[in-house]
All heavy atoms as an XYZ file, in Angstrom:
948
protein
N       0.771     -1.257      0.000
C       0.031      0.018     -0.026
C       0.923      1.225      0.107
O       1.695      1.329      0.691
C      -0.939     -0.133      1.259
C      -1.816      1.108      1.299
S      -2.980      0.915      2.629
C      -2.246      1.668      4.021
N       0.678      2.032     -0.882
C       1.516      3.276     -1.028
C       0.791      4.519     -0.658
O      -0.530      4.548     -0.792
C       2.056      3.431     -2.416
O       1.461      4.468     -3.090
N       1.500      5.554     -0.065
C       0.842      6.734      0.288
C       0.748      7.738     -0.881
O       1.774      7.818     -1.651
C       1.714      7.287      1.409
C       1.831      6.423      2.594
C       1.151      8.701      1.891
C       2.854      6.870      3.764
N      -0.314      8.395     -1.094
C      -0.381      9.396     -2.119
C       0.662     10.465     -2.025
O       1.142     10.787     -0.913
C      -1.788      9.996     -1.937
C      -2.594      9.105     -1.109
C      -1.515      8.344     -0.260
N       1.205     11.002     -3.100
C       2.176     11.810     -3.164
C       1.891     13.163     -2.378
O       2.822     13.657     -1.671
C       2.402     12.428     -4.719
C       3.366     11.323     -5.343
O       4.010     10.476     -4.693
N       3.462     11.380     -6.681
N       0.695     13.694     -2.344
C       0.339     14.870     -1.705
C       0.547     14.654     -0.206
O       1.022     15.492      0.517
C      -1.042     15.407     -1.960
C      -1.254     15.869     -3.360
C      -2.690     16.109     -3.665
O      -3.507     15.995     -2.800
O      -2.882     16.466     -4.911
N       0.044     13.508      0.371
C       0.058     13.163      1.761
C       1.590     12.900      2.202
O       2.006     13.377      3.268
C      -0.697     12.066      2.100
N       2.297     12.310      1.252
C       3.714     12.010      1.590
C       4.464     13.415      1.614
O       5.303     13.611      2.572
C       4.300     11.185      0.417
C       5.695     10.778      0.701
C       5.805      9.867      1.954
C       6.123      9.802     -0.497
N       4.186     14.237      0.798
C       4.931     15.608      0.660
C       4.507     16.335      1.959
O       5.404     16.974      2.516
C       4.479     16.344     -0.558
C       5.139     17.575     -0.794
C       4.710     18.309     -2.101
O       3.819     17.973     -2.767
N       5.656     19.125     -2.535
N       3.268     16.235      2.412
C       2.875     17.056      3.573
C       3.510     16.483      4.775
O       3.908     17.264      5.702
C       1.251     16.990      3.745
C       0.791     17.762      4.941
C      -0.757     17.730      4.861
C      -1.339     18.557      6.109
N      -2.652     18.649      6.134
N       3.608     15.149      4.886
C       4.314     14.408      5.924
C       5.769     14.818      5.974
O       6.292     15.187      6.998
C       4.078     13.006      5.748
C       4.827     12.159      6.944
C       4.109     12.354      8.383
C       4.565     10.591      6.603
N       6.436     14.791      4.939
C       7.810     15.207      5.001
C       8.033     16.648      5.320
O       8.938     16.988      6.008
C       8.501     14.954      3.519
C       9.896     15.590      3.387
C       8.573     13.483      3.166
N       7.114     17.466      4.909
C       7.185     18.848      5.292
C       6.975     19.128      6.741
O       7.709     19.877      7.372
C       6.130     19.650      4.481
C       6.468     21.090      4.167
C       5.415     21.680      3.149
O       4.307     21.258      3.223
N       5.778     22.572      2.370
N       6.062     18.377      7.348
C       5.844     18.531      8.749
C       7.052     17.952      9.571
O       7.452     18.753     10.605
C       4.650     17.724      9.197
C       3.384     18.384      8.816
C       2.105     17.518      9.095
O       2.204     16.639      9.914
O       1.129     17.779      8.639
N       7.587     16.943      9.035
C       8.818     16.311      9.864
C      10.023     17.372      9.712
O      10.723     17.573     10.630
C       9.122     14.960      9.330
C       8.028     14.016      9.672
C      10.502     14.416      9.944
C       8.208     12.573      9.075
N      10.137     17.888      8.380
C      11.110     18.925      8.178
C      11.063     20.146      9.188
O      12.105     20.556      9.685
C      11.273     19.252      6.834
C      12.363     20.171      6.360
C      13.740     19.578      6.350
O      13.813     18.274      6.242
O      14.712     20.182      6.591
N       9.815     20.501      9.212
C       9.578     21.713     10.107
C       9.962     21.420     11.466
O      10.546     22.292     12.271
C       8.137     22.086      9.997
O       7.798     22.351      8.650
C       7.786     23.379     10.725
N       9.493     20.233     12.088
C       9.895     19.761     13.436
C      11.448     19.632     13.545
O      11.874     20.106     14.576
C       9.234     18.422     13.702
C       9.485     18.005     15.019
C       8.782     16.573     15.220
O       8.332     15.921     14.302
N       8.871     16.131     16.466
N      12.177     19.230     12.588
C      13.688     19.065     12.633
C      14.269     20.568     12.738
O      15.104     20.760     13.494
C      14.164     18.280     11.451
N      13.744     21.525     11.899
C      14.262     22.725     11.800
C      14.065     23.545     13.168
O      14.902     24.157     13.708
C      13.667     23.531     10.657
C      14.130     23.045      9.362
C      13.980     25.101     10.752
C      13.530     23.577      8.192
N      12.739     23.326     13.715
C      12.411     23.972     15.059
C      13.310     23.379     16.156
O      13.878     24.126     17.007
C      10.993     23.657     15.436
O      10.217     24.157     14.281
C      10.478     24.269     16.668
N      13.500     22.040     16.132
C      14.446     21.473     17.120
C      15.816     22.048     17.021
O      16.500     22.225     17.997
C      14.345     20.007     16.954
N      16.323     22.124     15.802
C      17.716     22.681     15.606
C      17.991     24.162     16.074
O      18.867     24.446     16.774
C      18.066     22.662     14.028
C      19.490     23.111     13.802
C      20.508     22.187     14.505
O      20.360     20.883     14.548
N      21.609     22.628     15.067
N      16.753     24.886     15.900
C      16.800     26.330     16.429
C      16.846     26.175     17.877
O      17.623     27.018     18.520
C      15.620     27.123     15.870
C      15.624     27.560     14.419
C      14.562     28.310     14.008
N      14.560     28.599     12.652
C      13.465     28.598     11.804
N      12.347     28.560     12.368
N      13.635     28.941     10.543
N      16.030     25.486     18.468
C      15.946     25.411     19.956
C      17.175     24.848     20.557
O      17.683     25.257     21.666
C      14.762     24.595     20.444
C      13.362     25.307     20.246
C      12.206     24.533     20.666
O      12.383     23.838     21.769
O      11.094     24.567     20.044
N      17.838     23.906     19.823
C      19.123     23.341     20.258
C      20.185     24.579     20.331
O      20.869     24.652     21.311
C      19.770     22.376     19.263
C      19.003     20.972     19.530
C      21.289     22.074     19.577
C      19.164     19.997     18.460
N      20.212     25.405     19.316
C      21.085     26.567     19.285
C      20.844     27.539     20.482
O      21.795     28.041     21.221
C      21.145     27.348     17.983
C      21.738     26.491     16.891
O      22.460     25.632     17.120
N      21.138     26.790     15.663
N      19.605     27.787     20.762
C      19.242     28.666     21.877
C      19.565     28.019     23.293
O      20.130     28.709     24.101
C      17.649     28.878     21.880
C      17.171     29.585     23.102
C      17.271     29.720     20.666
N      19.419     26.765     23.442
C      19.743     25.989     24.599
C      21.225     25.964     24.830
O      21.796     26.362     25.941
C      19.101     24.601     24.591
C      19.752     23.840     25.783
C      17.641     24.729     24.842
N      22.050     25.654     23.842
C      23.425     25.841     23.942
C      23.969     27.183     24.228
O      24.923     27.198     25.099
C      24.005     25.396     22.643
C      24.056     23.898     22.287
C      24.701     23.395     20.937
C      24.635     21.948     20.967
N      25.280     21.504     19.582
N      23.315     28.220     23.744
C      23.786     29.559     24.171
C      23.560     29.790     25.612
O      24.299     30.538     26.338
C      23.091     30.628     23.330
N      22.252     29.417     26.080
C      21.910     29.665     27.420
C      22.803     28.846     28.324
O      23.261     29.323     29.393
C      20.433     29.156     27.696
N      23.207     27.695     27.942
C      24.169     26.898     28.697
C      25.513     27.498     28.905
O      26.089     27.506     30.072
C      24.271     25.424     28.122
C      23.358     24.323     28.569
C      23.550     23.043     27.576
C      23.409     23.945     29.869
N      25.950     28.044     27.722
C      27.210     28.747     27.786
C      27.159     30.004     28.791
O      28.150     30.258     29.524
C      27.681     29.199     26.456
N      26.122     30.677     28.689
C      25.877     31.857     29.499
C      25.913     31.521     30.944
O      26.558     32.140     31.829
C      24.555     32.592     29.036
O      24.335     33.487     29.939
N      25.123     30.452     31.264
C      24.899     30.116     32.644
C      26.257     29.545     33.280
O      26.661     29.756     34.454
C      23.813     29.031     32.855
C      22.520     29.733     32.564
C      21.362     28.979     33.203
C      20.048     29.630     32.802
N      19.868     31.002     33.278
N      27.069     28.747     32.342
C      28.307     28.224     32.821
C      29.440     29.411     33.110
O      30.087     29.435     34.038
C      28.913     27.232     31.805
C      28.094     25.963     31.817
C      28.544     24.936     30.670
O      29.038     25.572     29.703
N      28.131     23.742     30.853
N      29.242     30.513     32.159
C      30.068     31.554     32.397
C      29.703     32.315     33.721
O      30.630     32.777     34.497
C      29.947     32.505     31.191
C      30.775     33.699     31.239
C      30.696     34.541     29.905
N      29.312     34.871     29.505
C      28.631     34.410     28.464
N      29.368     33.522     27.712
N      27.466     34.633     28.307
N      28.427     32.478     33.978
C      27.962     32.983     35.263
C      28.546     32.338     36.526
O      28.845     32.889     37.491
C      26.407     33.238     35.390
C      25.866     34.186     34.297
O      26.782     35.133     33.796
O      24.725     34.208     33.955
N      28.387     30.909     36.348
C      28.887     30.134     37.534
C      30.359     30.320     37.662
O      30.902     30.473     38.894
C      28.588     28.636     37.309
C      27.188     28.286     37.543
C      29.480     27.710     38.088
C      26.716     26.911     37.287
N      31.146     30.438     36.616
C      32.615     30.731     36.779
C      32.929     32.050     37.499
O      33.664     32.006     38.384
C      33.324     30.610     35.495
C      33.516     29.219     34.998
C      34.434     29.187     33.849
N      34.203     30.037     32.686
C      33.300     29.815     31.632
N      32.902     28.535     31.584
N      33.097     30.555     30.741
N      32.056     33.056     37.115
C      32.287     34.342     37.797
C      31.902     34.314     39.205
O      32.516     34.860     40.052
C      31.295     35.278     37.009
C      31.970     35.697     35.719
S      30.972     36.829     34.730
C      30.260     37.986     35.880
N      30.775     33.577     39.548
C      30.320     33.449     40.940
C      31.357     32.676     41.824
O      31.552     33.074     42.934
C      28.858     32.826     41.058
C      27.837     33.697     40.637
C      26.504     32.829     40.526
C      27.647     34.802     41.534
N      31.904     31.684     41.211
C      32.979     30.896     42.069
C      34.290     31.702     42.180
O      34.823     31.594     43.227
C      33.133     29.527     41.217
C      32.017     28.622     41.311
C      32.289     27.281     40.554
O      33.122     27.255     39.564
O      31.493     26.302     40.820
N      34.593     32.470     41.328
C      35.716     33.357     41.324
C      35.498     34.414     42.433
O      36.378     34.535     43.372
C      36.029     33.950     40.127
C      37.216     35.010     40.136
C      38.542     34.254     40.439
C      37.255     35.791     38.760
N      34.303     34.962     42.357
C      33.976     35.950     43.333
C      33.935     35.266     44.754
O      34.478     35.896     45.840
C      32.647     36.628     43.105
O      32.666     37.249     41.812
C      32.253     37.729     44.174
N      33.336     34.139     44.990
C      33.287     33.400     46.169
C      34.703     33.147     46.657
O      35.011     33.317     47.900
C      32.531     32.100     45.910
O      32.503     31.332     47.109
N      35.530     32.761     45.834
C      36.896     32.396     46.341
C      37.621     33.691     46.740
O      38.405     33.680     47.824
C      37.786     31.922     45.022
O      37.046     30.713     44.570
C      39.195     31.422     45.480
N      37.438     34.827     46.071
C      38.069     36.106     46.496
C      37.466     36.527     47.851
O      38.227     36.991     48.678
C      37.721     37.160     45.461
C      38.440     36.941     44.164
C      39.969     36.974     44.283
O      40.482     37.862     45.035
O      40.645     36.212     43.604
N      36.194     36.308     48.079
C      35.495     36.695     49.271
C      36.051     35.835     50.532
O      36.195     36.370     51.523
C      33.973     36.751     49.201
C      33.259     36.777     50.626
C      33.561     37.808     48.286
N      36.287     34.649     50.207
C      36.725     33.646     51.320
C      38.183     34.026     51.796
O      38.460     33.902     52.922
C      36.811     32.160     50.713
C      35.458     31.558     50.665
C      35.667     30.239     50.107
C      34.338     29.500     49.815
N      34.350     28.200     49.244
N      38.901     34.731     50.753
C      40.325     35.002     51.165
C      40.351     36.340     52.014
O      41.389     36.725     52.562
C      41.291     35.123     49.960
C      41.451     33.812     49.417
N      42.039     32.725     50.009
C      41.116     33.376     48.193
C      42.117     31.658     49.178
N      41.601     32.012     48.057
N      39.176     37.145     52.091
C      39.201     38.388     52.771
C      39.286     38.132     54.376
O      38.674     37.029     54.787
C      37.938     39.189     52.513
C      37.851     39.670     51.018
C      36.592     40.286     50.785
C      38.942     40.685     50.685
N      39.884     39.037     55.093
C      39.809     38.915     56.564
C      38.444     39.306     56.969
O      37.604     39.868     56.337
C      40.942     39.863     57.116
O      40.569     41.332     56.892
N      38.114     38.830     58.266
C      36.844     39.055     58.774
C      36.490     40.528     59.081
O      35.225     40.856     59.028
N      37.255     41.487     59.211
C      36.946     42.842     59.482
C      36.931     43.731     58.147
O      36.709     44.944     58.153
C      37.946     43.389     60.460
C      39.295     43.433     59.931
O      39.786     42.859     58.895
N      40.175     44.010     60.745
N      37.042     43.075     56.977
C      37.072     43.812     55.583
C      35.626     43.903     55.440
O      34.735     43.273     55.528
C      37.657     42.878     54.571
O      38.959     42.406     54.899
C      37.577     43.645     53.269
N      35.403     45.421     54.947
C      34.043     45.736     54.655
C      33.747     45.265     53.109
O      34.620     45.437     52.243
C      33.992     47.353     54.649
C      33.941     47.572     56.137
C      33.708     49.122     56.217
C      33.633     49.516     57.690
N      33.274     50.902     57.897
N      32.561     44.706     52.881
C      32.220     44.301     51.663
C      30.909     44.969     51.170
O      29.964     45.222     51.991
C      31.884     42.829     51.597
C      31.457     42.267     50.352
C      33.167     42.032     52.072
N      30.903     45.426     49.960
C      29.671     46.274     49.528
C      29.051     45.432     48.248
O      29.846     44.899     47.376
C      30.063     47.577     49.133
C      30.587     48.421     50.245
C      31.831     48.522     50.557
C      29.596     49.143     50.955
C      32.390     49.121     51.840
C      30.207     49.911     52.035
C      31.376     49.856     52.414
O      31.792     50.609     53.473
N      27.827     45.396     48.146
C      27.062     44.885     46.930
C      26.419     45.964     46.240
O      25.821     46.951     46.806
C      26.032     43.855     47.457
C      26.700     42.568     47.997
C      25.552     41.522     48.228
O      24.914     41.704     49.213
O      25.568     40.645     47.470
N      26.430     45.792     44.901
C      25.773     46.794     44.111
C      24.184     46.577     44.155
O      23.627     45.501     44.034
N      23.545     47.623     44.393
C      22.266     47.671     44.388
C      21.601     48.684     43.456
O      21.618     50.050     43.907
C      21.480     47.840     45.763
C      20.062     47.990     45.816
C      21.961     46.828     46.730
N      21.323     48.426     42.256
C      20.878     49.512     41.366
C      22.061     50.358     40.920
O      23.109     49.893     40.507
N      22.076     51.654     41.200
C      23.110     52.614     41.084
C      24.013     52.845     42.268
O      24.909     53.606     42.075
C      22.567     53.937     40.409
C      22.042     53.798     38.938
C      21.601     55.018     38.478
C      21.038     54.976     37.104
N      20.675     56.152     36.531
N      23.712     52.220     43.326
C      24.487     52.400     44.538
C      25.036     51.208     45.071
O      24.753     50.098     44.639
C      23.716     53.168     45.470
C      22.538     52.455     46.017
S      21.580     53.476     47.078
C      20.737     52.196     48.054
N      25.927     51.325     46.084
C      26.480     50.195     46.824
C      25.981     50.198     48.272
O      26.099     51.331     48.875
C      27.994     50.112     46.647
C      28.516     50.007     45.324
C      28.718     51.040     44.451
C      28.640     48.783     44.723
C      29.146     50.962     43.191
C      29.041     48.501     43.425
C      29.246     49.613     42.690
N      25.757     48.980     48.818
C      25.352     48.907     50.230
C      26.336     47.901     50.917
O      26.742     46.880     50.320
C      23.936     48.392     50.336
C      22.950     49.316     49.768
S      21.165     48.951     49.974
C      21.140     48.861     51.742
N      26.571     48.221     52.243
C      27.509     47.375     52.983
C      26.645     46.006     53.249
O      25.379     45.998     53.343
C      27.723     48.046     54.295
C      28.439     47.126     55.321
C      29.729     46.850     55.090
C      27.683     46.655     56.258
C      30.470     45.967     56.082
C      28.343     45.649     57.208
C      29.678     45.388     57.068
N      27.397     44.923     53.053
C      26.870     43.647     53.286
C      27.818     42.845     54.028
O      29.149     42.805     53.830
C      26.496     42.968     52.039
N      27.377     42.139     55.079
C      28.360     41.260     55.839
C      28.874     40.159     54.899
O      28.138     39.643     54.043
C      27.497     40.562     56.993
C      26.033     41.030     56.793
C      26.004     41.983     55.754
N      30.122     39.651     55.174
C      30.769     38.725     54.330
C      29.931     37.458     54.325
O      29.926     36.658     53.305
C      32.195     38.439     54.806
C      33.091     39.759     54.546
C      32.873     37.303     54.160
C      34.469     39.659     54.908
N      29.463     37.005     55.496
C      28.782     35.729     55.487
C      27.477     35.860     54.604
O      27.058     34.915     53.852
C      28.284     35.454     56.965
C      29.429     35.067     57.918
O      30.535     34.703     57.293
O      29.242     35.279     59.086
N      26.853     37.109     54.676
C      25.490     37.174     53.765
C      25.899     37.167     52.275
O      25.178     36.528     51.541
N      27.045     37.695     51.901
C      27.441     37.770     50.522
C      27.853     36.296     50.075
O      27.490     35.907     49.072
C      28.735     38.684     50.382
C      29.309     38.478     49.041
C      28.355     40.055     50.644
N      28.539     35.567     51.003
C      28.917     34.164     50.757
C      27.658     33.214     50.497
O      27.705     32.402     49.686
C      29.786     33.660     51.890
C      30.605     32.420     51.434
C      31.557     32.571     50.293
O      32.159     33.604     50.298
N      31.453     31.590     49.501
N      26.772     33.518     51.371
C      25.530     32.634     51.327
C      24.733     32.978     49.982
O      24.169     32.055     49.297
C      24.490     33.035     52.553
C      24.970     32.453     53.714
C      23.967     32.710     54.858
C      24.454     32.234     56.224
N      23.454     32.523     57.259
N      24.627     34.328     49.562
C      24.026     34.658     48.354
C      24.722     34.038     47.201
O      24.164     33.487     46.274
C      23.932     36.200     48.216
C      23.320     36.711     46.996
C      23.387     38.106     46.618
N      24.687     38.673     46.539
C      25.441     38.615     45.428
N      24.939     37.932     44.435
N      26.592     39.039     45.379
N      26.088     34.177     47.100
C      26.914     33.551     46.115
C      26.670     32.003     46.033
O      26.461     31.578     44.880
C      28.332     33.834     46.257
C      28.824     35.325     46.145
C      30.186     35.430     46.586
C      28.632     35.856     44.713
N      26.651     31.387     47.183
C      26.344     29.824     47.066
C      24.961     29.545     46.632
O      24.877     28.624     45.843
C      26.618     29.369     48.535
C      28.113     29.350     48.872
O      28.927     29.382     48.108
N      28.313     29.348     50.188
N      23.989     30.300     47.060
C      22.605     29.930     46.548
C      22.493     30.336     45.209
O      21.795     29.521     44.379
C      21.565     30.811     47.412
O      21.733     32.106     47.109
N      23.050     31.294     44.499
C      23.024     31.594     43.283
C      23.747     30.604     42.335
O      23.171     30.245     41.264
C      23.591     33.071     42.833
C      22.749     34.142     43.216
C      23.237     35.517     42.886
O      24.145     35.635     41.919
O      22.871     36.478     43.646
N      24.869     30.130     42.790
C      25.668     28.936     42.185
C      24.790     27.778     42.142
O      24.686     27.106     41.105
C      26.892     28.796     42.829
O      27.840     30.003     42.849
C      27.699     27.690     42.150
N      24.081     27.399     43.216
C      23.181     26.202     43.168
C      22.009     26.437     42.375
O      21.750     25.356     41.646
C      22.824     25.905     44.721
N      21.475     27.444     42.335
C      20.289     27.780     41.342
C      20.865     27.633     39.999
O      20.137     26.933     39.123
C      19.738     29.253     41.612
C      18.694     29.431     40.723
C      17.998     30.810     41.049
O      18.263     31.422     42.061
O      17.437     31.316     40.095
N      22.073     28.124     39.604
C      22.522     28.041     38.237
C      22.816     26.586     37.906
O      22.494     26.203     36.716
C      23.764     28.941     38.107
C      23.354     30.493     37.801
C      24.685     31.292     37.898
C      22.672     30.862     36.612
N      23.352     25.923     38.818
C      23.639     24.479     38.558
C      22.408     23.673     38.218
O      22.396     22.836     37.388
C      24.354     23.940     39.627
C      25.921     24.435     39.714
C      26.746     23.728     40.767
C      28.161     24.229     40.714
N      28.979     23.756     41.743
N      21.397     24.014     38.965
C      20.023     23.423     38.759
C      19.557     23.733     37.403
O      18.998     22.860     36.646
C      19.106     23.872     39.854
O      17.822     23.408     39.588
N      19.612     24.962     37.005
C      19.133     25.412     35.660
C      19.946     24.705     34.616
O      19.434     24.494     33.564
C      19.376     26.988     35.570
C      18.369     27.713     36.379
O      17.378     27.196     36.824
N      18.573     28.953     36.614
N      21.365     24.610     34.798
C      22.042     23.856     33.804
C      21.610     22.463     33.706
O      21.611     21.879     32.549
C      23.586     24.004     34.263
C      24.037     25.352     33.867
C      24.463     23.018     33.355
C      25.571     25.748     34.334
N      21.467     21.796     34.738
C      20.935     20.450     34.761
C      19.709     20.320     33.948
O      19.565     19.328     33.050
C      20.640     19.844     36.053
O      20.125     18.605     36.073
N      18.704     21.206     34.121
C      17.436     21.220     33.364
C      17.695     21.435     31.812
O      17.015     20.894     30.968
C      16.499     22.001     33.932
O      16.823     23.385     33.883
N      18.582     22.301     31.591
C      18.851     22.751     30.223
C      19.617     21.596     29.560
O      19.283     21.340     28.311
C      19.823     23.973     30.158
C      19.073     25.222     30.311
C      20.186     26.462     30.467
C      18.008     25.482     29.291
N      20.443     20.871     30.263
C      21.030     19.625     29.702
C      20.049     18.562     29.278
O      20.076     17.895     28.207
C      22.137     19.051     30.523
C      23.486     19.813     30.527
O      23.858     20.258     29.454
N      24.151     19.880     31.598
N      19.098     18.435     30.021
C      18.007     17.518     29.859
C      17.152     17.911     28.576
O      16.823     17.168     27.727
C      16.937     17.338     31.073
C      17.547     16.647     32.110
C      16.599     16.660     33.416
C      17.323     15.982     34.617
N      16.513     16.093     35.751
N      16.979     19.250     28.484
C      16.201     19.778     27.418
C      17.005     19.615     26.093
O      16.440     19.261     25.063
C      15.827     21.303     27.607
C      15.062     21.790     26.508
C      14.599     23.322     26.734
C      13.763     23.994     25.898
N      13.411     25.297     26.056
N      18.293     19.907     26.263
C      19.140     19.772     25.098
C      19.195     18.204     24.517
O      19.128     17.952     23.405
C      20.558     20.096     25.533
C      21.623     20.027     24.389
C      21.281     21.017     23.158
C      23.022     20.413     24.789
N      19.202     17.266     25.479
C      19.330     15.939     25.187
C      17.935     15.507     24.422
O      17.971     14.927     23.376
C      19.326     14.990     26.433
C      19.357     13.531     26.023
N      20.244     12.922     25.397
C      18.452     12.685     26.285
C      19.952     11.602     25.126
N      18.848     11.352     25.844
N      16.809     16.122     24.916
C      15.482     15.790     24.327
C      15.474     16.366     22.840
O      14.990     15.654     21.920
C      14.387     16.511     25.172
C      13.116     16.456     24.507
C      12.386     15.280     24.413
C      12.557     17.709     23.934
C      11.111     15.283     23.703
C      11.507     17.626     23.256
C      10.700     16.480     23.191
O       9.456     16.485     22.586
N      15.945     17.666     22.789
C      15.975     18.366     21.472
C      16.837     17.571     20.453
O      16.470     17.464     19.221
C      16.282     19.764     21.535
C      15.282     20.656     22.324
C      15.887     21.999     22.558
C      14.070     20.747     21.497
N      17.946     17.252     20.835
C      18.843     16.418     19.987
C      18.352     15.076     19.562
O      18.409     14.762     18.376
C      20.243     16.321     20.711
C      21.111     17.458     20.779
C      22.376     17.421     21.640
O      22.449     16.376     22.333
O      23.200     18.141     21.319
N      17.639     14.523     20.476
C      17.014     13.191     20.113
C      15.814     13.432     19.130
O      15.759     12.742     18.148
C      16.397     12.576     21.410
O      17.432     12.341     22.269
C      15.795     11.227     21.167
N      15.060     14.548     19.394
C      14.020     14.810     18.374
C      14.543     15.094     17.067
O      13.941     14.688     16.057
C      13.236     15.989     19.019
O      12.665     15.782     20.295
C      12.027     16.412     18.087
N      15.592     15.936     16.960
C      16.134     16.372     15.656
C      16.684     15.170     14.942
O      16.462     14.771     13.714
C      17.356     17.214     15.945
C      17.829     17.777     14.720
N      19.064     17.247     14.096
C      17.514     18.729     13.691
C      19.287     17.812     12.916
N      18.417     18.847     12.748
N      17.549     14.156     15.655
C      17.908     13.007     15.085
C      16.813     12.097     14.691
O      16.901     11.486     13.532
C      18.808     12.283     16.220
C      19.302     10.953     15.732
C      20.082     10.197     16.918
C      20.191      8.775     16.616
N      20.469      7.975     17.768
N      15.754     11.932     15.439
C      14.615     11.106     14.934
C      13.920     11.623     13.679
O      13.534     10.859     12.848
C      13.661     10.952     16.136
C      14.173      9.941     17.193
O      15.184      9.271     16.933
N      13.557     10.020     18.383
N      13.710     13.063     13.609
C      13.139     13.597     12.572
C      13.953     13.325     11.267
O      13.423     12.983     10.228
C      12.991     15.137     12.769
O      12.166     15.412     13.864
N      15.240     13.438     11.359
C      16.011     13.207     10.263
C      16.016     11.698      9.710
O      15.935     11.515      8.643
C      17.601     13.577     10.524
C      17.800     14.999     10.566
C      17.608     15.708      9.211
N      17.568     17.079      9.319
C      16.926     17.975      8.411
N      16.585     17.278      7.335
N      16.876     19.097      8.547
N      15.919     10.956     10.829
C      15.957      9.378     10.429
C      14.584      9.142      9.775
O      14.535      8.356      8.879
C      15.973      8.586     11.727
C      17.460      8.398     12.224
C      17.521      7.794     13.423
O      16.533      7.387     14.115
N      18.789      7.368     13.968
N      13.545      9.710     10.239
C      12.137      9.429      9.630
C      12.191      9.951      8.158
O      11.526      9.387      7.244
C      11.148     10.220     10.427
C      10.772      9.441     11.688
N      10.970     10.144     12.864
C      10.363      8.305     11.884
C      10.480      9.222     13.889
N      10.306      7.977     13.312
N      12.814     11.006      7.860
C      12.871     11.732      6.695
C      13.685     10.741      5.728
O      13.242     10.421      4.517
C      13.411     13.092      6.463
C      12.458     14.112      7.237
C      13.760     13.578      5.132
C      12.907     15.507      7.431
N      14.820     10.327      6.196
C      15.563      9.432      5.329
C      14.849      8.106      5.046
O      14.881      7.580      3.988
C      16.913      9.244      6.085
C      17.824     10.284      6.163
O      17.628     11.335      5.412
O      18.770     10.288      6.995
N      14.186      7.626      6.122
C      13.351      6.439      5.896
C      12.285      6.585      4.816
O      12.068      5.636      4.035
C      12.818      6.023      7.244
C      12.116      4.677      7.239
C      11.562      4.317      8.629
O      11.446      5.150      9.547
N      11.227      3.051      8.743
N      11.633      7.713      4.799
C      10.535      7.984      3.808
C      11.078      8.016      2.521
O      10.602      7.397      1.488
C       9.916      9.293      4.341
C       9.091      9.165      5.503
C       8.889      9.791      3.057
C       8.440     10.386      6.034
N      12.246      8.649      2.270
C      13.013      8.674      0.958
C      13.433      7.396      0.455
O      13.366      7.157     -0.621
C      14.071      9.761      0.998
C      13.547     11.216      1.018
C      14.050     12.230      1.766
C      12.456     11.486      0.277
C      13.594     13.583      1.705
C      11.917     12.807      0.199
C      12.569     13.842      1.053
N      13.949      6.602      1.425
C      14.519      5.229      1.122
C      13.424      4.296      0.715
O      13.536      3.465     -0.248
C      15.372      4.742      2.191
C      16.701      5.319      2.456
C      17.466      4.781      3.524
C      18.785      5.611      3.683
N      19.491      4.975      4.837
N      12.387      4.368      1.359
C      11.181      3.506      1.112
C      10.445      3.908     -0.154
O       9.560      3.111     -0.669
C      10.282      3.455      2.270
O       9.517      4.619      2.362
N      10.599      5.202     -0.571
C       9.980      5.662     -1.860
C       8.561      5.863     -1.531
O       7.793      5.867     -2.598
N       8.081      6.210     -0.454
C       6.749      6.422     -0.164
C       5.770      5.243     -0.081
O       4.502      5.303     -0.264
N       6.258      4.043      0.234
C       5.452      2.993      0.349
C       4.907      2.807      1.679
O       5.242      3.211      2.598
C       6.285      1.686      0.016
C       6.652      1.645     -1.382
C       7.312      0.392     -1.652
N       8.412      0.578     -2.588
C       9.400     -0.208     -2.762
N       9.464     -1.297     -2.275
N      10.278      0.076     -3.697
């Protein structure tokens, strides 16, 4: 039993659209991953620098256009919580990336399979 050309063409077009969408989303997720990894590196560097400060050193955090005094312990806690949140985000982005890569791969395989079978 063969599939009519119009239906086959529509099916290939839908699968191709799905593959293109997945590829675009893969690029967006990879850019987000790179950004979040860069943020983690900056937070870890800042955390390391803050750890090396003596206990009586005054630390200031930027708030809008001004700086406010913050205790070293508070700054360290904020840095650690932001780092943990970013690592959680990276984990979820990696899962999304895996899903999108699988979707793209499967779409390409389906298109190849349709062309190899000749629409049967």
